[in-house]
N, C-alpha and C positions, 0 to 999 in steps of 0.2 A: 460160495463166497464171491462177493463182487471184486472186480479187478482192483479198484482203488483201495479196498480193505486189505487185499493181499499185498499190494505195493507198499502200503503203510506199514504192514507187519515186517516186510523185508527191510525197509528203512530203519525201523525200530531195532530189529535184530542186528543189523550191521552197526548201528550206532552203539548198541549195548556191547558188542564184541570189541569195538574200538575203545570204549570207555574202560572195560575190564583190562584190556592190554595196557592202557595208559596208567591205570592204578597199580597194576602189578609190575610193569617193566619201564615206566617212564615214557618219554617221547618215542613215537614209532615212526618209521620212515614213510614218506608220502607214497612210495611205490607199494608198500603193504596196504595202505588205505585204499589205493586204487584196486589192488587185487581183491580186497574184501568186498568192494562195491561191484566186482564182476561176478561174485558168487550168486547163483540164481536158484540154488536148492536150499529150501528151508531147513531140512534135516542137517545138512552140512553146516549151515550157520549155527544152529543150536548146538551141534557137537563141538564146534570150535569155541563157542562161549564156555562150555564146560571145560574144554581143554585149556583155555586161557586162564580160567579161574583155578585150575588144579595143577597145571604143569609146574614142575620144580624149577624150570629155567626157561629162558627165551628160546634156546636151541630146541628144547623138547617141543615147545609150541610150534616153532617153524617146521619141524619135521612132521608134525601132525597136519599142519596146513598144506605142506607139499604132498602128503599122501592123498589128498583130495577126497572125492566122494567115496563112500563105501568103507571107509576106515572106521573101525570100532575098537581101537587098541587102548582105550583109556583105563588101563590096568597097571598095577605095580607101583613101585616107588617113584617112577617118573611122573606120576600123577597124584602124588601125595604131597600137598602143599606144606604139611607139617614136617616132612622129612628134611627140608632145608633148615629147620629150626633145631635139629638134634644138637644137643650140647649147649643150647642157649636157653636162658630163661626169658620168655617172651616179654616180661615186664622190665627186666634189668640188663638184657644183653647176655654176654657169656656167663656160664656158671663158674 
């Protein structure tokens, strides 16, 4: 793969991660955006996109981010986005 293609993929994945975080958790701190742009491992970026989409809370995502490369812990209720909806009717709020 050519370098410019790889660079473009990194930019796209970083922007995707930031977009998912904003959709799930609202405004994210500038320091976190900087940290995301320092990630240079494609597997880590892709894992963090999955973590951002499935983490039940901001804290769960931050823990996953801090664990860095090589973490594969995306298991259990911490990564079940529907678990935060227990006791709620998705259309009408609380049951």
